[in-house]
C-alpha positions in Angstrom: -85.6 -177.8 193.5 -86.6 -175.4 195.7 -84.2 -173.4 198.2 -86.2 -174.9 201.2 -85.7 -178.5 199.9 -81.9 -178.0 199.1 -81.5 -176.3 202.6 -83.4 -179.1 204.0 -80.9 -181.7 202.3 -77.8 -179.8 203.5 -79.1 -179.8 207.1 -79.2 -183.4 207.1 -75.5 -183.8 205.9 -72.7 -184.3 208.9 -70.4 -181.7 209.5 -67.7 -182.9 207.2 -69.9 -183.3 204.0 -71.5 -179.6 204.7 -68.0 -178.4 204.5 -67.5 -180.3 201.2 -70.8 -179.2 199.8 -69.7 -175.4 200.9 -66.5 -175.8 199.0 -68.4 -177.4 196.0 -70.8 -174.3 195.9 -68.1 -171.6 195.9 -66.5 -173.3 193.3 -69.7 -173.1 191.1 -70.1 -169.5 192.0 -66.6 -168.8 190.8 -67.5 -170.6 187.7 -70.6 -168.6 187.2 -68.6 -165.4 187.6 -66.3 -166.3 185.2 -68.9 -167.2 182.7 -70.7 -163.8 183.1 -67.7 -161.8 182.8 -68.2 -160.3 186.1 -64.8 -160.1 188.1 -64.6 -160.4 191.7 -64.0 -157.1 193.7 -60.4 -157.0 194.9 -60.5 -155.0 198.3 -59.1 -151.4 197.7 -56.0 -150.5 199.7 -57.0 -148.6 202.9 -54.9 -145.1 203.5 -52.5 -145.5 206.4 -52.9 -149.6 206.1 -49.0 -150.0 206.7 -48.5 -147.5 209.7 -46.4 -148.6 212.1 -45.0 -151.4 210.1 -42.2 -149.4 208.5 -39.4 -148.1 210.3 -36.5 -146.0 209.0 -33.1 -145.8 211.3 -32.1 -142.5 212.5 -29.0 -142.4 210.0 -30.9 -143.2 207.1 -29.9 -140.0 205.0 -26.1 -140.3 205.9 -23.7 -141.4 203.4 -22.8 -145.2 203.3 -19.1 -146.0 204.1 -18.9 -148.2 201.0 -19.2 -144.8 199.0 -16.6 -142.8 200.5 -14.0 -143.1 197.6 -16.7 -141.4 195.4 -17.5 -138.7 197.5 
């Protein structure tokens, strides 16, 4: 079966079946990767990716009241 004939058949499908065919093809690709020993690339973390998401309070370095008896 050629790529063109496969594409032609896919184009004749209704939208919901196209989505099902897409999921099936993705599962076949994953299966092929497992069998060939190729691991999918994981995105590498970007430097500064959490900038602005972590906030420390102004009294972060102050001693806690719970530990006053040990000081």
